[in-house]
A tleap script that builds the chain and sets N, CA, C and O, in Angstrom:
source leaprc.protein.ff14SB
mol = sequence {
  NMET GLY HIE ASN PHE GLY SER ASP HIE ASP
  SER GLY GLY SER CYS LEU GLY ASN ARG ARG
  ASP GLY ALA TYR LEU MET ASN PRO PHE SER
  PRO ASN THR ILE ARG ARG ASN SER ASP LYS
  PHE SER TRP CYS SER ARG SER GLN ILE ILE
  GLY VAL LEU ASN ALA VAL PHE ALA GLY ARG
  ARG ARG ASN CYS PHE ALA SER GLU ARG GLY
  ARG LEU VAL GLN PRO ILE HIE THR ASP ASP
  GLY GLY ASP ASP ASP GLY ILE SER HIE VAL
  CILE
}
set mol.1.N position { -97.010 -34.776 -40.171 }
set mol.1.CA position { -97.983 -34.222 -41.087 }
set mol.1.C position { -97.321 -33.857 -42.418 }
set mol.1.O position { -97.919 -34.032 -43.480 }
set mol.2.N position { -96.112 -33.359 -42.360 }
set mol.2.CA position { -95.418 -32.996 -43.586 }
set mol.2.C position { -95.222 -34.180 -44.511 }
set mol.2.O position { -95.313 -34.040 -45.730 }
set mol.3.N position { -94.949 -35.360 -43.933 }
set mol.3.CA position { -94.793 -36.557 -44.754 }
set mol.3.C position { -96.103 -36.883 -45.476 }
set mol.3.O position { -96.080 -37.299 -46.635 }
set mol.4.N position { -97.231 -36.699 -44.810 }
set mol.4.CA position { -98.533 -36.964 -45.431 }
set mol.4.C position { -98.783 -36.075 -46.633 }
set mol.4.O position { -99.513 -36.459 -47.546 }
set mol.5.N position { -98.192 -34.904 -46.645 }
set mol.5.CA position { -98.353 -33.970 -47.753 }
set mol.5.C position { -97.183 -34.010 -48.721 }
set mol.5.O position { -97.049 -33.115 -49.556 }
set mol.6.N position { -96.326 -35.034 -48.628 }
set mol.6.CA position { -95.272 -35.237 -49.609 }
set mol.6.C position { -93.914 -34.651 -49.299 }
set mol.6.O position { -93.054 -34.611 -50.178 }
set mol.7.N position { -93.692 -34.194 -48.077 }
set mol.7.CA position { -92.412 -33.588 -47.742 }
set mol.7.C position { -91.466 -34.604 -47.113 }
set mol.7.O position { -91.864 -35.409 -46.271 }
set mol.8.N position { -90.205 -34.549 -47.539 }
set mol.8.CA position { -89.146 -35.313 -46.884 }
set mol.8.C position { -88.607 -34.492 -45.722 }
set mol.8.O position { -89.020 -33.352 -45.509 }
set mol.9.N position { -87.676 -35.085 -44.970 }
set mol.9.CA position { -87.001 -34.321 -43.926 }
set mol.9.C position { -86.143 -33.243 -44.575 }
set mol.9.O position { -85.607 -33.436 -45.666 }
set mol.10.N position { -86.019 -32.110 -43.899 }
set mol.10.CA position { -85.163 -31.035 -44.379 }
set mol.10.C position { -83.709 -31.494 -44.367 }
set mol.10.O position { -83.283 -32.226 -43.474 }
set mol.11.N position { -82.967 -31.056 -45.360 }
set mol.11.CA position { -81.542 -31.376 -45.392 }
set mol.11.C position { -80.778 -30.279 -46.106 }
set mol.11.O position { -81.157 -29.853 -47.197 }
set mol.12.N position { -79.722 -29.832 -45.496 }
set mol.12.CA position { -78.806 -28.899 -46.109 }
set mol.12.C position { -79.229 -27.452 -46.156 }
set mol.12.O position { -80.408 -27.136 -46.311 }
set mol.13.N position { -78.259 -26.585 -46.021 }
set mol.13.CA position { -78.429 -25.149 -46.203 }
set mol.13.C position { -79.496 -24.508 -45.344 }
set mol.13.O position { -79.689 -24.870 -44.183 }
set mol.14.N position { -80.184 -23.551 -45.935 }
set mol.14.CA position { -81.177 -22.768 -45.201 }
set mol.14.C position { -82.397 -23.588 -44.795 }
set mol.14.O position { -83.197 -23.138 -43.975 }
set mol.15.N position { -82.549 -24.771 -45.351 }
set mol.15.CA position { -83.699 -25.617 -44.985 }
set mol.15.C position { -83.589 -26.146 -43.556 }
set mol.15.O position { -84.584 -26.561 -42.961 }
set mol.16.N position { -82.393 -26.128 -43.021 }
set mol.16.CA position { -82.195 -26.627 -41.659 }
set mol.16.C position { -82.458 -25.577 -40.589 }
set mol.16.O position { -82.502 -25.907 -39.404 }
set mol.17.N position { -82.632 -24.328 -40.981 }
set mol.17.CA position { -82.853 -23.265 -40.011 }
set mol.17.C position { -81.546 -22.592 -39.630 }
set mol.17.O position { -80.558 -22.680 -40.360 }
set mol.18.N position { -81.544 -21.921 -38.486 }
set mol.18.CA position { -80.343 -21.225 -38.024 }
set mol.18.C position { -80.310 -21.211 -36.504 }
set mol.18.O position { -81.276 -21.614 -35.855 }
set mol.19.N position { -79.208 -20.753 -35.938 }
set mol.19.CA position { -79.041 -20.776 -34.473 }
set mol.19.C position { -80.078 -19.914 -33.761 }
set mol.19.O position { -80.631 -20.325 -32.740 }
set mol.20.N position { -80.340 -18.742 -34.285 }
set mol.20.CA position { -81.256 -17.816 -33.612 }
set mol.20.C position { -82.704 -18.319 -33.640 }
set mol.20.O position { -83.375 -18.336 -32.608 }
set mol.21.N position { -83.182 -18.725 -34.817 }
set mol.21.CA position { -84.592 -19.097 -34.972 }
set mol.21.C position { -84.849 -20.592 -34.820 }
set mol.21.O position { -86.002 -21.010 -34.715 }
set mol.22.N position { -83.802 -21.396 -34.807 }
set mol.22.CA position { -83.943 -22.833 -34.603 }
set mol.22.C position { -84.258 -23.604 -35.878 }
set mol.22.O position { -84.303 -23.049 -36.975 }
set mol.23.N position { -84.472 -24.894 -35.694 }
set mol.23.CA position { -84.751 -25.808 -36.802 }
set mol.23.C position { -86.220 -25.750 -37.190 }
set mol.23.O position { -87.082 -25.414 -36.377 }
set mol.24.N position { -86.489 -26.086 -38.454 }
set mol.24.CA position { -87.868 -26.133 -38.941 }
set mol.24.C position { -88.539 -27.452 -38.571 }
set mol.24.O position { -87.888 -28.387 -38.105 }
set mol.25.N position { -89.822 -27.508 -38.783 }
set mol.25.CA position { -90.663 -28.635 -38.406 }
set mol.25.C position { -90.195 -29.971 -38.972 }
set mol.25.O position { -90.261 -30.987 -38.280 }
set mol.26.N position { -89.729 -29.988 -40.208 }
set mol.26.CA position { -89.339 -31.246 -40.850 }
set mol.26.C position { -87.846 -31.558 -40.700 }
set mol.26.O position { -87.310 -32.370 -41.454 }
set mol.27.N position { -87.176 -30.928 -39.744 }
set mol.27.CA position { -85.791 -31.249 -39.454 }
set mol.27.C position { -85.718 -32.706 -39.010 }
set mol.27.O position { -86.584 -33.151 -38.257 }
set mol.28.N position { -84.718 -33.459 -39.449 }
set mol.28.CA position { -84.652 -34.874 -39.082 }
set mol.28.C position { -84.366 -35.116 -37.604 }
set mol.28.O position { -84.529 -36.238 -37.123 }
set mol.29.N position { -83.943 -34.085 -36.876 }
set mol.29.CA position { -83.645 -34.232 -35.452 }
set mol.29.C position { -84.550 -33.326 -34.630 }
set mol.29.O position { -84.820 -32.189 -35.016 }
set mol.30.N position { -85.004 -33.824 -33.521 }
set mol.30.CA position { -85.872 -33.051 -32.638 }
set mol.30.C position { -85.024 -32.110 -31.777 }
set mol.30.O position { -84.120 -32.567 -31.077 }
set mol.31.N position { -85.301 -30.811 -31.821 }
set mol.31.CA position { -84.500 -29.869 -31.025 }
set mol.31.C position { -84.841 -29.962 -29.538 }
set mol.31.O position { -85.912 -30.434 -29.157 }
set mol.32.N position { -83.899 -29.498 -28.706 }
set mol.32.CA position { -84.098 -29.505 -27.254 }
set mol.32.C position { -85.004 -28.378 -26.795 }
set mol.32.O position { -85.647 -28.485 -25.751 }
set mol.33.N position { -85.062 -27.304 -27.559 }
set mol.33.CA position { -85.864 -26.141 -27.179 }
set mol.33.C position { -86.781 -25.733 -28.324 }
set mol.33.O position { -86.499 -25.995 -29.493 }
set mol.34.N position { -87.866 -25.096 -27.967 }
set mol.34.CA position { -88.796 -24.578 -28.971 }
set mol.34.C position { -88.350 -23.169 -29.333 }
set mol.34.O position { -88.126 -22.321 -28.469 }
set mol.35.N position { -88.228 -22.949 -30.627 }
set mol.35.CA position { -87.814 -21.648 -31.129 }
set mol.35.C position { -88.785 -21.191 -32.201 }
set mol.35.O position { -89.784 -21.853 -32.481 }
set mol.36.N position { -88.477 -20.056 -32.791 }
set mol.36.CA position { -89.347 -19.404 -33.786 }
set mol.36.C position { -89.732 -20.317 -34.953 }
set mol.36.O position { -90.876 -20.273 -35.404 }
set mol.37.N position { -88.809 -21.142 -35.451 }
set mol.37.CA position { -89.074 -21.996 -36.613 }
set mol.37.C position { -89.663 -23.357 -36.265 }
set mol.37.O position { -90.012 -24.120 -37.166 }
set mol.38.N position { -89.778 -23.675 -34.989 }
set mol.38.CA position { -90.170 -25.022 -34.567 }
set mol.38.C position { -91.512 -25.484 -35.117 }
set mol.38.O position { -91.715 -26.682 -35.315 }
set mol.39.N position { -92.427 -24.562 -35.366 }
set mol.39.CA position { -93.758 -24.938 -35.852 }
set mol.39.C position { -93.989 -24.496 -37.303 }
set mol.39.O position { -95.131 -24.370 -37.745 }
set mol.40.N position { -92.889 -24.262 -38.043 }
set mol.40.CA position { -92.993 -23.800 -39.432 }
set mol.40.C position { -92.331 -24.789 -40.379 }
set mol.40.O position { -91.363 -25.461 -40.020 }
set mol.41.N position { -92.863 -24.867 -41.586 }
set mol.41.CA position { -92.217 -25.634 -42.644 }
set mol.41.C position { -91.173 -24.751 -43.318 }
set mol.41.O position { -91.414 -23.567 -43.554 }
set mol.42.N position { -90.026 -25.321 -43.625 }
set mol.42.CA position { -89.003 -24.601 -44.386 }
set mol.42.C position { -89.500 -24.414 -45.821 }
set mol.42.O position { -90.482 -25.032 -46.232 }
set mol.43.N position { -88.809 -23.555 -46.577 }
set mol.43.CA position { -89.174 -23.373 -47.977 }
set mol.43.C position { -89.021 -24.684 -48.738 }
set mol.43.O position { -89.796 -24.962 -49.653 }
set mol.44.N position { -88.035 -25.489 -48.372 }
set mol.44.CA position { -87.823 -26.786 -49.041 }
set mol.44.C position { -89.040 -27.688 -48.839 }
set mol.44.O position { -89.531 -28.289 -49.795 }
set mol.45.N position { -89.524 -27.784 -47.611 }
set mol.45.CA position { -90.706 -28.606 -47.324 }
set mol.45.C position { -91.936 -28.040 -48.017 }
set mol.45.O position { -92.729 -28.784 -48.593 }
set mol.46.N position { -92.089 -26.734 -47.961 }
set mol.46.CA position { -93.254 -26.105 -48.578 }
set mol.46.C position { -93.288 -26.347 -50.071 }
set mol.46.O position { -94.359 -26.587 -50.629 }
set mol.47.N position { -92.139 -26.291 -50.734 }
set mol.47.CA position { -92.130 -26.510 -52.184 }
set mol.47.C position { -92.484 -27.956 -52.516 }
set mol.47.O position { -93.137 -28.205 -53.530 }
set mol.48.N position { -92.070 -28.912 -51.688 }
set mol.48.CA position { -92.454 -30.308 -51.917 }
set mol.48.C position { -93.954 -30.498 -51.705 }
set mol.48.O position { -94.609 -31.199 -52.477 }
set mol.49.N position { -94.491 -29.880 -50.670 }
set mol.49.CA position { -95.930 -29.968 -50.380 }
set mol.49.C position { -96.740 -29.332 -51.511 }
set mol.49.O position { -97.746 -29.891 -51.948 }
set mol.50.N position { -96.305 -28.173 -51.979 }
set mol.50.CA position { -96.986 -27.490 -53.078 }
set mol.50.C position { -97.020 -28.374 -54.316 }
set mol.50.O position { -98.042 -28.452 -54.998 }
set mol.51.N position { -95.909 -29.037 -54.608 }
set mol.51.CA position { -95.853 -29.920 -55.765 }
set mol.51.C position { -96.862 -31.053 -55.692 }
set mol.51.O position { -97.514 -31.373 -56.686 }
set mol.52.N position { -96.996 -31.663 -54.518 }
set mol.52.CA position { -97.967 -32.750 -54.344 }
set mol.52.C position { -99.390 -32.222 -54.467 }
set mol.52.O position { -100.210 -32.820 -55.165 }
set mol.53.N position { -99.695 -31.121 -53.808 }
set mol.53.CA position { -101.057 -30.586 -53.857 }
set mol.53.C position { -101.426 -30.103 -55.260 }
set mol.53.O position { -102.563 -30.284 -55.695 }
set mol.54.N position { -100.488 -29.500 -55.961 }
set mol.54.CA position { -100.766 -29.094 -57.346 }
set mol.54.C position { -101.077 -30.310 -58.216 }
set mol.54.O position { -101.963 -30.247 -59.068 }
set mol.55.N position { -100.362 -31.409 -58.013 }
set mol.55.CA position { -100.623 -32.635 -58.780 }
set mol.55.C position { -101.998 -33.200 -58.444 }
set mol.55.O position { -102.689 -33.707 -59.329 }
set mol.56.N position { -102.405 -33.121 -57.177 }
set mol.56.CA position { -103.742 -33.581 -56.781 }
set mol.56.C position { -104.807 -32.734 -57.467 }
set mol.56.O position { -105.753 -33.275 -58.039 }
set mol.57.N position { -104.664 -31.412 -57.415 }
set mol.57.CA position { -105.664 -30.517 -57.997 }
set mol.57.C position { -105.725 -30.625 -59.513 }
set mol.57.O position { -106.773 -30.385 -60.114 }
set mol.58.N position { -104.606 -30.985 -60.134 }
set mol.58.CA position { -104.566 -31.135 -61.591 }
set mol.58.C position { -105.019 -32.528 -62.027 }
set mol.58.O position { -105.113 -32.802 -63.224 }
set mol.59.N position { -105.296 -33.396 -61.079 }
set mol.59.CA position { -105.765 -34.742 -61.405 }
set mol.59.C position { -104.657 -35.721 -61.745 }
set mol.59.O position { -104.930 -36.825 -62.216 }
set mol.60.N position { -103.395 -35.330 -61.509 }
set mol.60.CA position { -102.278 -36.232 -61.798 }
set mol.60.C position { -101.993 -37.184 -60.638 }
set mol.60.O position { -101.281 -38.174 -60.805 }
set mol.61.N position { -102.548 -36.884 -59.466 }
set mol.61.CA position { -102.431 -37.760 -58.298 }
set mol.61.C position { -103.798 -37.909 -57.673 }
set mol.61.O position { -104.629 -37.003 -57.738 }
set mol.62.N position { -104.024 -39.054 -57.069 }
set mol.62.CA position { -105.297 -39.322 -56.408 }
set mol.62.C position { -105.429 -38.439 -55.168 }
set mol.62.O position { -104.461 -38.275 -54.424 }
set mol.63.N position { -106.602 -37.875 -54.938 }
set mol.63.CA position { -106.859 -37.059 -53.756 }
set mol.63.C position { -107.217 -37.973 -52.598 }
set mol.63.O position { -108.359 -38.413 -52.467 }
set mol.64.N position { -106.231 -38.253 -51.763 }
set mol.64.CA position { -106.486 -39.109 -50.603 }
set mol.64.C position { -106.914 -38.277 -49.409 }
set mol.64.O position { -107.161 -38.829 -48.337 }
set mol.65.N position { -107.008 -36.963 -49.566 }
set mol.65.CA position { -107.459 -36.083 -48.506 }
set mol.65.C position { -108.947 -35.829 -48.676 }
set mol.65.O position { -109.355 -34.770 -49.154 }
set mol.66.N position { -109.741 -36.790 -48.290 }
set mol.66.CA position { -111.187 -36.683 -48.487 }
set mol.66.C position { -111.920 -37.061 -47.211 }
set mol.66.O position { -111.414 -37.825 -46.389 }
set mol.67.N position { -113.099 -36.525 -47.061 }
set mol.67.CA position { -113.972 -36.872 -45.945 }
set mol.67.C position { -115.270 -37.435 -46.521 }
set mol.67.O position { -115.448 -37.477 -47.738 }
set mol.68.N position { -116.150 -37.855 -45.665 }
set mol.68.CA position { -117.436 -38.374 -46.139 }
set mol.68.C position { -118.253 -37.304 -46.839 }
set mol.68.O position { -119.084 -37.619 -47.690 }
set mol.69.N position { -118.028 -36.039 -46.492 }
set mol.69.CA position { -118.783 -34.939 -47.087 }
set mol.69.C position { -118.153 -34.392 -48.349 }
set mol.69.O position { -118.751 -33.540 -49.007 }
set mol.70.N position { -116.981 -34.846 -48.704 }
set mol.70.CA position { -116.336 -34.326 -49.916 }
set mol.70.C position { -114.865 -34.086 -49.696 }
set mol.70.O position { -114.234 -34.711 -48.844 }
set mol.71.N position { -114.327 -33.167 -50.481 }
set mol.71.CA position { -112.895 -32.893 -50.404 }
set mol.71.C position { -112.521 -32.260 -49.080 }
set mol.71.O position { -113.212 -31.373 -48.578 }
set mol.72.N position { -111.417 -32.728 -48.524 }
set mol.72.CA position { -110.920 -32.181 -47.277 }
set mol.72.C position { -109.943 -31.037 -47.518 }
set mol.72.O position { -109.786 -30.159 -46.670 }
set mol.73.N position { -109.291 -31.050 -48.668 }
set mol.73.CA position { -108.306 -30.024 -48.997 }
set mol.73.C position { -108.831 -29.175 -50.140 }
set mol.73.O position { -109.278 -29.702 -51.159 }
set mol.74.N position { -108.779 -27.887 -49.974 }
set mol.74.CA position { -109.243 -26.947 -50.992 }
set mol.74.C position { -108.100 -26.017 -51.363 }
set mol.74.O position { -107.323 -25.636 -50.488 }
set mol.75.N position { -107.969 -25.639 -52.631 }
set mol.75.CA position { -106.916 -24.694 -52.998 }
set mol.75.C position { -107.168 -23.320 -52.395 }
set mol.75.O position { -108.311 -22.920 -52.177 }
set mol.76.N position { -106.092 -22.615 -52.133 }
set mol.76.CA position { -106.203 -21.254 -51.613 }
set mol.76.C position { -106.462 -20.306 -52.779 }
set mol.76.O position { -105.789 -20.376 -53.807 }
set mol.77.N position { -107.419 -19.441 -52.616 }
set mol.77.CA position { -107.663 -18.364 -53.578 }
set mol.77.C position { -107.831 -17.099 -52.764 }
set mol.77.O position { -108.827 -16.943 -52.058 }
set mol.78.N position { -106.871 -16.195 -52.854 }
set mol.78.CA position { -106.956 -14.954 -52.101 }
set mol.78.C position { -107.187 -13.801 -53.054 }
set mol.78.O position { -106.528 -13.694 -54.089 }
set mol.79.N position { -108.110 -12.954 -52.707 }
set mol.79.CA position { -108.402 -11.768 -53.501 }
set mol.79.C position { -107.941 -10.501 -52.798 }
set mol.79.O position { -108.078 -9.398 -53.328 }
set mol.80.N position { -107.388 -10.671 -51.588 }
set mol.80.CA position { -107.022 -9.513 -50.785 }
set mol.80.C position { -105.558 -9.124 -50.916 }
set mol.80.O position { -105.076 -8.268 -50.176 }
set mol.81.N position { -104.836 -9.754 -51.866 }
set mol.81.CA position { -103.427 -9.437 -52.031 }
set mol.81.C position { -102.552 -10.059 -50.964 }
set mol.81.O position { -101.379 -9.709 -50.836 }
set mol.82.N position { -103.119 -10.987 -50.190 }
set mol.82.CA position { -102.365 -11.632 -49.122 }
set mol.82.C position { -101.306 -12.567 -49.652 }
set mol.82.O position { -101.170 -12.759 -50.860 }
set mol.83.N position { -100.563 -13.143 -48.739 }
set mol.83.CA position { -99.466 -14.050 -49.087 }
set mol.83.C position { -100.020 -15.408 -49.450 }
set mol.83.O position { -100.313 -16.213 -48.566 }
set mol.84.N position { -100.168 -15.676 -50.728 }
set mol.84.CA position { -100.668 -16.962 -51.230 }
set mol.84.C position { -99.490 -17.737 -51.763 }
set mol.84.O position { -99.023 -17.490 -52.875 }
set mol.85.N position { -99.000 -18.690 -50.960 }
set mol.85.CA position { -97.828 -19.448 -51.390 }
set mol.85.C position { -98.204 -20.758 -52.062 }
set mol.85.O position { -97.328 -21.587 -52.308 }
set mol.86.N position { -99.477 -20.970 -52.366 }
set mol.86.CA position { -99.894 -22.157 -53.063 }
set mol.86.C position { -100.259 -23.317 -52.164 }
set mol.86.O position { -100.747 -24.337 -52.652 }
set mol.87.N position { -100.041 -23.196 -50.878 }
set mol.87.CA position { -100.406 -24.270 -49.957 }
set mol.87.C position { -101.908 -24.155 -49.663 }
set mol.87.O position { -102.433 -23.059 -49.465 }
set mol.88.N position { -102.571 -25.284 -49.638 }
set mol.88.CA position { -104.015 -25.296 -49.475 }
set mol.88.C position { -104.448 -25.313 -48.026 }
set mol.88.O position { -103.718 -25.752 -47.136 }
set mol.89.N position { -105.645 -24.827 -47.819 }
set mol.89.CA position { -106.260 -24.875 -46.500 }
set mol.89.C position { -106.916 -26.227 -46.308 }
set mol.89.O position { -107.473 -26.793 -47.249 }
set mol.90.N position { -106.852 -26.748 -45.088 }
set mol.90.CA position { -107.598 -27.959 -44.758 }
set mol.90.C position { -108.912 -27.512 -44.158 }
set mol.90.O position { -108.938 -26.722 -43.214 }
set mol.91.N position { -110.016 -28.025 -44.715 }
set mol.91.CA position { -111.334 -27.608 -44.242 }
set mol.91.C position { -112.036 -28.761 -43.552 }
set mol.91.O position { -113.164 -28.606 -43.083 }
savepdb mol mol.pdb
quit
């Protein structure tokens, strides 16, 4: 799924995770055990995904995330002070 949203495999440094929490979702190697990071995107992956989605919303890239009823991806807009990291919700 990360590749569909413009993310490469994680490489180097904190993007690979750590011993305690494990590797992130876009790690190039599949871990033997499921750990805390196994179902999360690293900051490296998230920043690549954000870049692609921002380009789609700005009209610089074609929105290939569409359904018969309209747009499948919508930008996040939070008014509650929550953690808005720029990644969009899939509706």
